[in-house]
DOZA-45483 format. One record per residue: x, y, z of N, C-alpha, C in turn; residue in one letter. Coordinates in nm, 2 decimals, padded with zeros to 4 digits. Layout:
REC	nx	ny	nz	cax	cay	caz	cx	cy	cz	residuo
REC	X	Y	Z	X	Y	Z	X	Y	Z	A
...
! end
This chain:
REC	nx	ny	nz	cax	cay	caz	cx	cy	cz	residuo
REC	00.08	-00.13	00.01	-00.02	-00.01	00.02	00.09	00.13	00.02	M
REC	00.03	00.24	-00.04	00.11	00.38	-00.06	00.13	00.43	00.07	S
REC	00.20	00.53	00.07	00.19	00.59	00.20	00.11	00.73	00.26	T
REC	00.01	00.73	00.31	-00.01	00.86	00.33	00.02	00.97	00.40	L
REC	00.04	01.05	00.29	00.10	01.21	00.31	00.00	01.30	00.35	N
REC	00.00	01.31	00.52	-00.12	01.43	00.51	-00.04	01.56	00.52	F
REC	-00.14	01.67	00.53	-00.09	01.81	00.53	-00.17	01.88	00.60	H
REC	-00.14	01.98	00.67	-00.23	02.06	00.80	-00.35	02.14	00.70	P
REC	-00.46	02.12	00.76	-00.57	02.14	00.68	-00.54	02.31	00.63	I
REC	-00.60	02.34	00.53	-00.57	02.48	00.49	-00.75	02.53	00.43	A
REC	-00.80	02.67	00.43	-00.88	02.74	00.42	-00.91	02.68	00.25	L
REC	-00.83	02.66	00.13	-00.80	02.60	00.02	-00.87	02.46	00.00	E
REC	-00.88	02.37	00.13	-00.90	02.29	00.15	-01.09	02.23	00.15	D
REC	-01.13	02.34	00.13	-01.31	02.36	00.17	-01.38	02.25	00.11	Y
REC	-01.36	02.29	-00.07	-01.45	02.21	-00.13	-01.41	02.05	-00.13	D
REC	-01.26	02.03	-00.11	-01.21	01.87	-00.06	-01.30	01.80	00.02	T
REC	-01.31	01.86	00.16	-01.35	01.79	00.26	-01.50	01.78	00.24	V
REC	-01.58	01.89	00.20	-01.71	01.90	00.21	-01.77	01.78	00.09	Y
REC	-01.71	01.74	-00.01	-01.71	01.65	-00.15	-01.75	01.53	-00.05	K
REC	-01.66	01.48	00.02	-01.66	01.36	00.11	-01.75	01.38	00.23	Y
REC	-01.77	01.49	00.32	-01.82	01.49	00.43	-01.97	01.49	00.39	M
REC	-02.01	01.55	00.29	-02.14	01.56	00.24	-02.20	01.44	00.20	S
REC	-02.13	01.34	00.11	-02.17	01.21	00.08	-02.17	01.11	00.20	K
REC	-02.04	01.10	00.27	-02.03	01.00	00.36	-02.00	01.03	00.49	H
REC	-02.08	01.13	00.55	-02.01	01.18	00.67	-02.15	01.14	00.80	G
REC	-02.24	01.09	00.74	-02.39	01.06	00.80	-02.42	01.15	00.89	E
REC	-02.43	01.26	00.85	-02.48	01.41	00.94	-02.40	01.41	01.02	G
REC	-02.31	01.36	01.07	-02.21	01.42	01.17	-02.12	01.55	01.14	S
REC	-02.10	01.60	01.30	-02.01	01.72	01.27	-01.88	01.69	01.29	C
REC	-01.89	01.53	01.28	-01.75	01.51	01.34	-01.63	01.56	01.19	Q
REC	-01.65	01.53	01.13	-01.58	01.56	01.00	-01.62	01.73	00.93	H
REC	-01.71	01.83	01.02	-01.72	01.96	00.96	-01.58	02.05	00.92	S
REC	-01.57	02.07	00.80	-01.44	02.16	00.75	-01.43	02.29	00.85	F
REC	-01.56	02.37	00.93	-01.53	02.45	00.98	-01.44	02.40	01.13	V
REC	-01.48	02.33	01.17	-01.43	02.27	01.31	-01.32	02.21	01.29	T
REC	-01.28	02.14	01.19	-01.14	02.09	01.14	-01.01	02.25	01.15	M
REC	-01.10	02.35	01.08	-01.01	02.43	01.07	-01.01	02.54	01.17	F
REC	-01.10	02.57	01.24	-01.13	02.69	01.30	-01.08	02.63	01.44	S
REC	-01.08	02.50	01.51	-01.00	02.41	01.60	-00.88	02.37	01.59	L
REC	-00.80	02.39	01.47	-00.65	02.37	01.47	-00.57	02.31	01.58	Y
REC	-00.61	02.42	01.67	-00.51	02.45	01.74	-00.55	02.33	01.87	E
REC	-00.66	02.27	01.88	-00.69	02.18	01.96	-00.66	02.07	01.90	K
REC	-00.71	02.02	01.77	-00.68	01.89	01.70	-00.58	01.88	01.63	Y
REC	-00.52	01.99	01.56	-00.43	01.99	01.45	-00.43	01.91	01.35	G
REC	-00.61	01.90	01.33	-00.61	01.84	01.17	-00.55	01.85	01.03	D
REC	-00.48	01.71	00.98	-00.42	01.72	00.88	-00.50	01.63	00.78	A
REC	-00.47	01.64	00.67	-00.58	01.57	00.58	-00.49	01.50	00.47	I
REC	-00.53	01.36	00.39	-00.47	01.32	00.28	-00.63	01.27	00.18	C
REC	-00.60	01.34	00.05	-00.65	01.26	-00.03	-00.64	01.17	-00.10	E
REC	-00.66	01.05	-00.13	-00.54	00.93	-00.20	-00.65	00.84	-00.23	Q
REC	-00.68	00.81	-00.37	-00.75	00.69	-00.44	-00.90	00.69	-00.42	D
REC	-00.92	00.81	-00.42	-01.10	00.82	-00.39	-01.15	00.83	-00.22	G
REC	-01.07	00.89	-00.14	-01.09	00.85	00.05	-01.01	00.95	00.04	F
REC	-01.06	01.01	00.17	-01.04	01.16	00.23	-00.95	01.08	00.39	L
REC	-00.83	01.11	00.41	-00.80	01.05	00.55	-00.77	01.19	00.63	Y
REC	-00.79	01.16	00.76	-00.79	01.28	00.90	-00.73	01.23	01.03	V
REC	-00.58	01.29	01.02	-00.48	01.27	01.10	-00.52	01.39	01.20	L
REC	-00.55	01.33	01.36	-00.56	01.44	01.43	-00.43	01.44	01.53	R
REC	-00.33	01.52	01.48	-00.21	01.51	01.51	-00.18	01.55	01.63	E
REC	-00.25	01.68	01.69	-00.29	01.73	01.82	-00.31	01.64	01.93	H
REC	-00.38	01.52	01.93	-00.42	01.43	01.99	-00.34	01.32	02.01	L
REC	-00.26	01.27	01.89	-00.17	01.15	01.92	-00.06	01.16	02.05	C
REC	00.01	01.08	02.09	00.01	01.08	02.22	00.10	00.95	02.24	H
REC	00.22	00.95	02.26	00.30	00.86	02.29	00.33	00.73	02.17	D
REC	00.27	00.57	02.17	00.29	00.55	02.06	00.13	00.50	02.00	N
REC	00.02	00.61	01.97	-00.08	00.61	01.94	-00.08	00.72	01.82	V
REC	-00.16	00.67	01.68	-00.18	00.79	01.59	-00.33	00.82	01.60	R
REC	-00.42	00.91	01.61	-00.56	00.91	01.62	-00.62	00.96	01.48	V
REC	-00.71	00.92	01.47	-00.73	00.94	01.28	-00.90	00.96	01.33	Y
REC	-00.99	01.03	01.22	-01.11	01.03	01.18	-01.13	00.89	01.13	L
REC	-01.24	00.86	01.08	-01.37	00.76	00.97	-01.29	00.78	00.80	A
REC	-01.22	00.71	00.77	-01.19	00.74	00.63	-01.31	00.77	00.57	P
REC	-01.32	00.84	00.45	-01.45	00.86	00.40	-01.41	00.89	00.23	M
REC	-01.54	00.78	00.16	-01.47	00.77	00.01	-01.57	00.65	-00.01	G
REC	-01.58	00.64	-00.18	-01.63	00.53	-00.22	-01.52	00.42	-00.28	D
REC	-01.57	00.30	-00.28	-01.47	00.19	-00.30	-01.44	00.13	-00.19	G
REC	-01.34	00.05	-00.12	-01.31	-00.04	-00.10	-01.28	00.01	00.04	D
REC	-01.39	00.00	00.15	-01.37	00.09	00.29	-01.24	00.01	00.36	R
REC	-01.27	-00.12	00.36	-01.17	-00.18	00.44	-01.04	-00.14	00.42	R
REC	-01.00	-00.15	00.28	-00.85	-00.11	00.24	-00.83	00.02	00.30	D
REC	-00.92	00.09	00.29	-00.89	00.22	00.36	-00.87	00.23	00.49	A
REC	-00.93	00.12	00.59	-00.90	00.14	00.69	-00.77	00.05	00.73	F
REC	-00.74	-00.04	00.65	-00.61	-00.11	00.65	-00.51	00.00	00.65	E
REC	-00.54	00.06	00.54	-00.43	00.18	00.51	-00.39	00.27	00.65	R
REC	-00.47	00.33	00.70	-00.42	00.36	00.84	-00.39	00.31	00.89	I
REC	-00.40	00.16	00.93	-00.33	00.08	01.01	-00.19	00.07	01.01	L
REC	-00.17	00.06	00.85	-00.04	00.05	00.79	00.02	00.17	00.83	E
REC	-00.02	00.34	00.80	00.03	00.44	00.85	00.07	00.47	01.00	D
REC	00.00	00.40	01.08	00.03	00.41	01.21	00.14	00.30	01.24	A
REC	00.13	00.20	01.19	00.21	00.09	01.20	00.39	00.20	01.17	H
REC	00.37	00.26	01.05	00.49	00.27	00.99	00.55	00.41	01.09	S
REC	00.47	00.43	01.21	00.54	00.55	01.29	00.56	00.47	01.39	H
REC	00.55	00.32	01.43	00.58	00.29	01.54	00.47	00.31	01.63	H
REC	00.33	00.29	01.60	00.21	00.31	01.68	00.07	00.26	01.64	A
REC	-00.01	00.22	01.73	-00.09	00.16	01.71	-00.21	00.28	01.63	I
REC	-00.35	00.25	01.60	-00.40	00.34	01.55	-00.55	00.36	01.64	A
REC	-00.60	00.47	01.63	-00.73	00.50	01.78	-00.78	00.58	01.64	E
REC	-00.90	00.56	01.65	-01.01	00.64	01.62	-01.11	00.69	01.66	F
REC	-01.12	00.85	01.68	-01.22	00.92	01.73	-01.31	00.99	01.66	Q
REC	-01.43	01.03	01.66	-01.51	00.92	01.75	-01.60	00.87	01.65	T
REC	-01.60	00.72	01.62	-01.67	00.64	01.51	-01.81	00.65	01.57	L
REC	-01.90	00.64	01.45	-02.04	00.62	01.46	-02.07	00.48	01.47	T
REC	-02.18	00.43	01.50	-02.23	00.28	01.50	-02.22	00.25	01.40	E
REC	-02.24	00.27	01.26	-02.23	00.25	01.15	-02.06	00.20	01.10	T
REC	-02.02	00.27	01.17	-01.86	00.25	01.13	-01.81	00.12	01.22	A
REC	-01.85	00.12	01.35	-01.80	00.02	01.43	-01.87	-00.09	01.40	C
REC	-01.97	-00.10	01.33	-02.05	-00.23	01.26	-01.97	-00.25	01.17	R
REC	-01.92	-00.21	01.05	-01.82	-00.21	00.98	-01.73	-00.28	01.00	F
REC	-01.64	-00.23	01.11	-01.50	-00.29	01.16	-01.48	-00.44	01.21	L
REC	-01.66	-00.43	01.28	-01.70	-00.59	01.36	-01.67	-00.66	01.25	E
REC	-01.73	-00.63	01.15	-01.76	-00.74	01.03	-01.67	-00.76	00.95	E
REC	-01.55	-00.65	00.92	-01.49	-00.68	00.81	-01.33	-00.72	00.91	Q
REC	-01.32	-00.66	00.98	-01.18	-00.66	01.07	-01.22	-00.70	01.24	L
REC	-01.29	-00.82	01.21	-01.30	-00.88	01.37	-01.19	-00.95	01.49	P
REC	-01.21	-00.89	01.59	-01.12	-00.91	01.71	-01.03	-00.80	01.71	G
REC	-00.97	-00.68	01.60	-00.89	-00.62	01.59	-00.91	-00.47	01.65	R
REC	-01.01	-00.44	01.74	-01.04	-00.35	01.80	-01.10	-00.33	01.94	F
REC	-01.08	-00.24	02.00	-01.14	-00.23	02.12	-01.25	-00.07	02.12	R
REC	-01.36	-00.13	02.14	-01.48	00.01	02.09	-01.54	00.01	02.24	M
REC	-01.53	00.17	02.27	-01.62	00.20	02.39	-01.67	00.32	02.39	T
REC	-01.79	00.33	02.37	-01.91	00.41	02.35	-01.83	00.56	02.45	E
REC	-01.87	00.68	02.40	-01.83	00.79	02.45	-01.96	00.87	02.45	T
REC	-02.05	00.86	02.58	-02.17	00.96	02.55	-02.17	01.10	02.57	R
REC	-02.05	01.14	02.61	-02.05	01.28	02.61	-02.05	01.34	02.47	D
REC	-01.96	01.26	02.36	-01.95	01.28	02.24	-02.06	01.26	02.16	Y
REC	-02.20	01.22	02.20	-02.33	01.16	02.15	-02.35	01.32	02.04	A
REC	-02.44	01.30	01.93	-02.48	01.43	01.86	-02.60	01.44	01.85	E
REC	-02.70	01.56	01.90	-02.82	01.58	01.84	-02.88	01.59	01.77	Y
REC	-02.98	01.54	01.70	-03.00	01.57	01.56	-03.16	01.58	01.59	I
REC	-03.20	01.66	01.51	-03.37	01.73	01.53	-03.40	01.78	01.38	Y
REC	-03.56	01.69	01.38	-03.59	01.76	01.24	-03.60	01.93	01.25	S
REC	-03.57	01.96	01.12	-03.58	02.12	01.13	-03.69	02.19	01.15	T
REC	-03.81	02.11	01.09	-03.94	02.13	01.10	-03.98	02.14	01.26	E
REC	-03.96	02.06	01.33	-03.96	02.04	01.50	-03.90	02.16	01.53	K
REC	-03.79	02.23	01.51	-03.69	02.31	01.58	-03.79	02.48	01.54	I
REC	-03.79	02.43	01.44	-03.84	02.58	01.33	-04.01	02.60	01.44	S
REC	-04.07	02.53	01.45	-04.21	02.54	01.52	-04.26	02.51	01.63	T
REC	-04.15	02.40	01.71	-04.17	02.37	01.84	-04.33	02.27	01.87	F
REC	-04.36	02.18	01.79	-04.49	02.10	01.75	-04.53	02.01	01.86	P
REC	-04.66	02.01	01.89	-04.68	01.86	01.97	-04.67	01.90	02.13	G
REC	-04.73	01.81	02.18	-04.73	01.82	02.34	-04.59	01.80	02.38	A
REC	-04.52	01.75	02.35	-04.39	01.71	02.40	-04.34	01.84	02.39	K
REC	-04.33	01.95	02.32	-04.24	02.06	02.28	-04.36	02.19	02.35	L
REC	-04.45	02.13	02.41	-04.57	02.23	02.41	-04.47	02.37	02.51	R
REC	-04.39	02.35	02.63	-04.33	02.41	02.72	-04.20	02.52	02.62	N
REC	-04.16	02.43	02.53	-04.03	02.53	02.44	-04.16	02.61	02.35	K
REC	-04.28	02.57	02.30	-04.38	02.70	02.25	-04.41	02.80	02.32	R
REC	-04.46	02.74	02.45	-04.48	02.88	02.54	-04.41	02.95	02.56	K
REC	-04.22	02.92	02.55	-04.15	02.97	02.62	-04.11	03.08	02.54	E
REC	-04.12	03.04	02.38	-04.09	03.10	02.26	-04.19	03.19	02.27	L
REC	-04.29	03.18	02.27	-04.40	03.31	02.22	-04.42	03.39	02.35	N
REC	-04.36	03.36	02.48	-04.34	03.43	02.59	-04.23	03.55	02.59	R
REC	-04.12	03.46	02.50	-04.02	03.58	02.45	-04.06	03.66	02.32	F
REC	-04.14	03.65	02.26	-04.19	03.74	02.16	-04.32	03.82	02.21	W
REC	-04.37	03.79	02.32	-04.46	03.86	02.39	-04.44	03.97	02.46	R
REC	-04.30	03.97	02.51	-04.22	04.01	02.64	-04.19	04.13	02.52	E
REC	-04.07	04.09	02.41	-03.97	04.12	02.35	-04.02	04.20	02.19	Y
REC	-04.11	04.12	02.17	-04.15	04.16	02.03	-04.12	04.26	01.98	G
REC	-04.17	04.40	02.02	-04.17	04.51	01.96	-04.04	04.59	01.96	D
REC	-03.97	04.52	02.06	-03.82	04.60	02.08	-03.73	04.49	02.01	R
REC	-03.75	04.38	01.96	-03.67	04.28	01.92	-03.65	04.27	01.76	A
REC	-03.53	04.25	01.73	-03.53	04.20	01.60	-03.45	04.07	01.52	S
REC	-03.49	04.04	01.45	-03.37	03.90	01.41	-03.33	03.92	01.27	V
REC	-03.20	03.95	01.26	-03.17	03.96	01.11	-03.05	03.86	01.09	T
REC	-03.07	03.83	00.95	-02.94	03.73	00.90	-02.78	03.81	00.97	V
REC	-02.70	03.76	00.97	-02.59	03.80	00.97	-02.50	03.87	00.84	I
REC	-02.46	03.98	00.89	-02.38	04.07	00.77	-02.25	04.11	00.80	E
REC	-02.14	04.13	00.73	-02.04	04.14	00.73	-02.05	04.31	00.85	K
REC	-02.13	04.38	00.84	-02.14	04.50	00.90	-02.17	04.45	01.06	E
REC	-02.20	04.33	01.11	-02.26	04.29	01.19	-02.13	04.22	01.30	D
REC	-02.02	04.18	01.23	-01.92	04.15	01.28	-01.84	04.22	01.43	F
REC	-01.85	04.34	01.43	-01.79	04.42	01.51	-01.90	04.43	01.65	P
REC	-02.03	04.43	01.63	-02.08	04.39	01.73	-02.13	04.27	01.77	E
REC	-02.12	04.20	01.69	-02.11	04.05	01.72	-01.98	04.01	01.83	I
REC	-01.90	04.07	01.77	-01.75	04.06	01.86	-01.73	04.09	01.96	W
REC	-01.79	04.22	02.00	-01.82	04.28	02.14	-01.87	04.25	02.22	E
REC	-02.00	04.17	02.19	-02.08	04.09	02.23	-02.03	03.95	02.27	Y
REC	-01.96	03.89	02.23	-01.91	03.81	02.24	-01.83	03.79	02.40	E
REC	-01.73	03.90	02.40	-01.64	03.95	02.46	-01.70	03.94	02.63	G
REC	-01.87	04.00	02.59	-01.93	04.06	02.72	-01.96	03.88	02.79	K
REC	-02.03	03.84	02.69	-02.12	03.68	02.68	-01.97	03.61	02.76	W
REC	-01.85	03.62	02.77	-01.72	03.55	02.84	-01.71	03.58	02.94	V
REC	-01.71	03.69	02.96	-01.71	03.72	03.11	-01.85	03.72	03.18	L
REC	-01.95	03.71	03.14	-02.07	03.69	03.19	-02.08	03.53	03.23	Q
REC	-02.00	03.47	03.16	-02.00	03.32	03.17	-01.87	03.26	03.25	N
REC	-01.80	03.32	03.22	-01.67	03.27	03.29	-01.68	03.18	03.46	Q
REC	-01.78	03.22	03.51	-01.77	03.16	03.66	-01.84	03.01	03.59	E
REC	-01.90	02.99	03.52	-01.97	02.85	03.53	-01.95	02.76	03.42	D
REC	-01.81	02.83	03.35	-01.72	02.73	03.26	-01.56	02.73	03.26	H
REC	-01.54	02.63	03.21	-01.39	02.62	03.18	-01.34	02.73	03.10	D
REC	-01.27	02.81	03.20	-01.18	02.93	03.16	-01.10	02.90	02.99	R
REC	-01.01	02.83	03.03	-00.95	02.76	02.88	-00.99	02.74	02.81	F
REC	-01.11	02.62	02.80	-01.21	02.65	02.65	-01.29	02.75	02.63	A
REC	-01.37	02.86	02.72	-01.41	03.00	02.68	-01.29	03.03	02.60	L
REC	-01.17	03.07	02.61	-01.08	03.12	02.53	-01.04	03.09	02.42	E
REC	-01.04	02.94	02.44	-01.01	02.89	02.27	-01.12	02.84	02.22	R
REC	-01.25	02.86	02.27	-01.36	02.87	02.17	-01.35	03.03	02.12	E
REC	-01.35	03.13	02.17	-01.37	03.26	02.14	-01.24	03.30	02.02	A
REC	-01.14	03.25	02.07	-01.05	03.23	01.95	-01.10	03.18	01.81	R
REC	-01.17	03.07	01.84	-01.23	02.99	01.71	-01.30	03.09	01.66	A
REC	-01.38	03.15	01.71	-01.53	03.24	01.69	-01.46	03.37	01.59	I
REC	-01.35	03.44	01.64	-01.26	03.50	01.57	-01.23	03.44	01.45	E
REC	-01.19	03.34	01.42	-01.11	03.33	01.31	-01.25	03.26	01.21	L
REC	-01.38	03.21	01.27	-01.45	03.18	01.17	-01.54	03.33	01.14	Q
REC	-01.53	03.40	01.21	-01.58	03.53	01.14	-01.48	03.61	01.09	L
REC	-01.37	03.61	01.09	-01.31	03.65	01.00	-01.30	03.58	00.85	K
REC	-01.32	03.46	00.85	-01.35	03.34	00.69	-01.47	03.32	00.70	H
REC	-01.58	03.42	00.75	-01.76	03.36	00.73	-01.77	03.33	00.62	Y
REC	-01.74	03.43	00.53	-01.82	03.35	00.35	-01.73	03.24	00.28	D
REC	-01.58	03.26	00.33	-01.54	03.11	00.27	-01.54	03.01	00.36	A
REC	-01.60	03.00	00.48	-01.64	02.87	00.55	-01.78	02.84	00.52	L
REC	-01.88	02.94	00.48	-02.01	02.90	00.39	-02.10	02.87	00.54	H
REC	-02.07	03.01	00.61	-02.16	03.02	00.74	-02.25	03.11	00.71	L
REC	-02.39	03.05	00.81	-02.50	03.13	00.79	-02.55	03.13	00.94	S
REC	-02.60	03.27	00.96	-02.65	03.32	01.10	-02.76	03.41	01.14	G
REC	-02.78	03.40	01.28	-02.87	03.53	01.30	-02.83	03.62	01.42	I
REC	-02.86	03.75	01.39	-02.82	03.82	01.54	-02.97	03.87	01.57	V
REC	-02.98	03.89	01.71	-03.05	03.94	01.76	-03.07	04.06	01.86	V
REC	-03.14	04.12	01.83	-03.11	04.32	01.92	-03.24	04.29	01.95	R
REC	-03.22	04.35	02.10	-03.32	04.42	02.20	-03.28	04.57	02.19	I
REC	-03.38	04.67	02.18	-03.33	04.80	02.15	-03.23	04.84	02.09	D
REC	-03.23	04.76	02.00	-03.09	04.80	01.90	-02.94	04.77	01.94	N
REC	-02.96	04.70	02.04	-02.86	04.66	02.12	-02.85	04.48	02.09	V
REC	-02.70	04.44	02.05	-02.73	04.27	02.05	-02.71	04.24	02.19	V
REC	-02.78	04.11	02.14	-02.83	04.04	02.29	-02.73	03.88	02.27	H
REC	-02.77	03.85	02.14	-02.73	03.70	02.11	-02.76	03.70	01.94	G
REC	-02.66	03.59	01.93	-02.63	03.52	01.80	-02.63	03.39	01.77	Y
REC	-02.66	03.34	01.64	-02.62	03.21	01.63	-02.53	03.16	01.48	A
REC	-02.52	03.08	01.46	-02.45	03.04	01.32	-02.41	02.92	01.31	Y
REC	-02.39	02.88	01.17	-02.39	02.74	01.16	-02.36	02.74	01.02	G
REC	-02.31	02.58	00.97	-02.31	02.56	00.85	-02.38	02.44	00.74	T
REC	-02.38	02.40	00.66	-02.39	02.32	00.60	-02.32	02.19	00.61	S
REC	-02.35	02.03	00.67	-02.28	01.95	00.66	-02.32	01.86	00.52	L
REC	-02.43	01.87	00.47	-02.48	01.83	00.34	-02.61	01.88	00.30	S
REC	-02.66	01.81	00.18	-02.81	01.89	00.13	-02.92	01.88	00.25	D
REC	-02.85	01.74	00.32	-02.99	01.70	00.42	-02.96	01.75	00.56	T
REC	-02.80	01.80	00.62	-02.79	01.81	00.71	-02.74	01.95	00.78	Y
REC	-02.74	02.04	00.85	-02.71	02.13	00.92	-02.63	02.16	01.02	Y
REC	-02.56	02.22	01.04	-02.49	02.21	01.19	-02.49	02.33	01.22	D
REC	-02.56	02.36	01.33	-02.58	02.45	01.44	-02.43	02.42	01.54	A
REC	-02.36	02.55	01.51	-02.21	02.54	01.53	-02.23	02.62	01.67	L
REC	-02.31	02.77	01.68	-02.27	02.86	01.76	-02.42	02.89	01.82	I
REC	-02.45	02.91	01.95	-02.57	02.97	01.96	-02.52	03.06	02.10	Q
REC	-02.53	03.22	02.13	-02.50	03.26	02.25	-02.55	03.39	02.27	K
REC	-02.65	03.37	02.40	-02.78	03.48	02.41	-02.74	03.50	02.56	G
REC	-02.78	03.63	02.57	-02.77	03.67	02.74	-02.87	03.61	02.83	D
REC	-02.82	03.57	02.95	-02.87	03.49	03.03	-03.01	03.57	03.09	R
REC	-02.95	03.67	03.13	-03.07	03.81	03.17	-03.21	03.80	03.09	D
REC	-03.23	03.76	02.97	-03.31	03.78	02.86	-03.37	03.63	02.87	I
REC	-03.50	03.63	02.92	-03.58	03.48	02.95	-03.61	03.45	02.80	P
REC	-03.59	03.32	02.81	-03.58	03.23	02.68	-03.54	03.28	02.54	N
REC	-03.45	03.33	02.58	-03.38	03.40	02.41	-03.29	03.29	02.33	I
REC	-03.29	03.18	02.43	-03.22	03.10	02.38	-03.34	02.99	02.27	Y
REC	-03.45	03.01	02.32	-03.54	02.95	02.24	-03.59	03.05	02.11	R
REC	-03.55	03.14	02.12	-03.56	03.23	01.97	-03.42	03.20	01.90	A
REC	-03.36	03.15	01.95	-03.20	03.14	01.90	-03.20	03.04	01.77	L
REC	-03.25	02.96	01.87	-03.27	02.79	01.82	-03.38	02.80	01.68	F
REC	-03.48	02.85	01.70	-03.58	02.83	01.67	-03.58	02.91	01.51	S
REC	-03.52	03.06	01.54	-03.48	03.16	01.44	-03.38	03.06	01.35	E
REC	-03.26	03.06	01.41	-03.17	03.01	01.31	-03.19	02.94	01.22	S
REC	-03.29	02.86	01.25	-03.34	02.71	01.18	-03.43	02.79	01.09	V
REC	-03.51	02.89	01.10	-03.59	02.89	01.01	-03.52	03.01	00.94	K
REC	-03.43	03.07	00.94	-03.35	03.17	00.88	-03.23	03.11	00.79	Q
REC	-03.17	02.99	00.82	-03.06	02.94	00.79	-03.05	02.80	00.71	C
REC	-03.18	02.72	00.78	-03.15	02.56	00.79	-03.28	02.49	00.70	A
REC	-03.36	02.56	00.69	-03.50	02.50	00.64	-03.50	02.43	00.49	L
REC	-03.41	02.45	00.43	-03.35	02.36	00.30	-03.32	02.26	00.34	S
REC	-03.30	02.19	00.44	-03.22	02.10	00.51	-03.32	01.99	00.62	Q
REC	-03.34	01.87	00.62	-03.41	01.82	00.68	-03.37	01.81	00.81	A
REC	-03.23	01.79	00.88	-03.23	01.81	00.98	-03.12	01.93	01.03	Y
REC	-03.11	01.95	01.17	-03.02	01.99	01.23	-02.93	01.91	01.36	V
REC	-02.82	01.92	01.31	-02.75	01.87	01.42	-02.70	02.03	01.56	N
REC	-02.72	01.96	01.68	-02.65	02.04	01.77	-02.55	02.04	01.82	A
REC	-02.48	01.91	01.79	-02.33	01.88	01.82	-02.37	01.80	01.97	E
REC	-02.23	01.78	02.00	-02.23	01.71	02.17	-02.27	01.79	02.29	E
REC	-02.28	01.74	02.39	-02.29	01.81	02.53	-02.20	01.82	02.59	D
REC	-02.05	01.74	02.52	-01.95	01.71	02.61	-01.94	01.68	02.75	V
REC	-02.05	01.63	02.81	-02.04	01.57	02.93	-02.10	01.69	03.04	G
REC	-02.16	01.82	03.00	-02.20	01.90	03.05	-02.35	01.86	03.11	V
REC	-02.39	01.89	03.27	-02.49	01.82	03.25	-02.62	01.91	03.21	M
REC	-02.59	02.04	03.24	-02.68	02.16	03.19	-02.76	02.15	03.07	G
REC	-02.61	02.13	02.98	-02.61	02.15	02.81	-02.73	02.01	02.76	I
REC	-02.67	01.90	02.85	-02.73	01.76	02.81	-02.86	01.78	02.81	R
REC	-02.90	01.79	02.97	-03.05	01.81	02.98	-03.15	01.91	02.87	E
REC	-03.08	02.04	02.83	-03.13	02.12	02.74	-03.16	02.05	02.62	S
REC	-03.02	01.96	02.57	-03.05	01.93	02.44	-03.17	01.83	02.45	K
REC	-03.15	01.76	02.54	-03.27	01.61	02.56	-03.39	01.70	02.55	L
REC	-03.43	01.81	02.58	-03.55	01.87	02.63	-03.60	01.89	02.52	S
REC	-03.55	01.92	02.42	-03.60	01.93	02.28	-03.59	01.82	02.20	Y
REC	-03.63	01.72	02.25	-03.69	01.58	02.20	-03.63	01.52	02.03	Q
REC	-03.49	01.50	02.09	-03.43	01.47	01.95	-03.44	01.37	01.87	P
REC	-03.44	01.37	01.77	-03.51	01.26	01.65	-03.40	01.14	01.66	D
REC	-03.30	01.19	01.67	-03.16	01.12	01.63	-03.04	01.11	01.78	I
REC	-03.02	01.02	01.81	-02.91	01.02	01.89	-02.78	00.96	01.86	L
REC	-02.71	01.02	01.78	-02.59	00.98	01.71	-02.48	00.95	01.82	L
REC	-02.46	00.82	01.84	-02.41	00.78	01.94	-02.25	00.76	01.88	R
REC	-02.13	00.79	01.94	-02.03	00.77	01.90	-01.94	00.69	01.98	K
REC	-01.81	00.64	01.94	-01.73	00.57	02.02	-01.60	00.58	01.98	Y
REC	-01.49	00.55	02.09	-01.41	00.56	02.07	-01.30	00.44	02.03	I
REC	-01.27	00.38	01.93	-01.21	00.30	01.87	-01.07	00.24	01.87	V
REC	-01.02	00.19	01.96	-00.84	00.15	01.95	-00.83	00.04	01.91	S
REC	-00.67	00.02	01.80	-00.67	-00.13	01.78	-00.60	-00.19	01.88	E
REC	-00.60	-00.32	01.89	-00.56	-00.43	01.97	-00.45	-00.50	01.87	I
REC	-00.32	-00.52	01.93	-00.22	-00.57	01.93	-00.19	-00.71	01.98	L
! end
């Protein structure tokens, strides 16, 4: 087998990654180009396109004698693609670890390469996926409270509130609000994680169009009190990347989620609200929206 030659992900790789992600990504945010590019500091993602497959190495997560990859994506012999990753790891005197595989990918490995991997479900990285129709309207008895909360927001702030699609002219106000949001929330969140997220947001706003982002900004009395944006994962799935709202404004997150889907994602069937990363408050919130799919994820480690 030929060597996998990885290069650090760059802005000009967007079309390459999207081509594979949109067809083979299973609606998961795992292979999102925006995440790979803007969180390079965390993951150090490097890619290799070879023989109809895209390979991703998470260089900054590699450690000791372990090399960390995402699942290969492409048409053709998928078993061969996984074997190429194993060979790449072995050529570096390491074992391969995959973060984080879906159940579909795990079943494939169990069938095609039985007994060669240890698979551990990681609940913290399960992804929450909802129909866009559900989030745009909060229908039915199970979402009655969400619907009431959204209506309450508009009753209280309707004459004073505006929701507009994000334009370049909004970036300075959004960035100023992001600084205020960090200060407001730093006691309840890991400071290092907030700072890293803020750097990622700054990079995303800098390359907003090139990253194919779309979103909304919520103003009350002409002052920004929240914003949200995301990106397409495919023709079927939209990735809700960021939602930030003033916690002193009751039910603003209901408006952010609903309005961002209405304005940006109704052409797609589903919206992926990403993981809860083990934060119980976030988990309870995401579950309360009644996900249509809980996309379970696994850490898969090679057994020698």
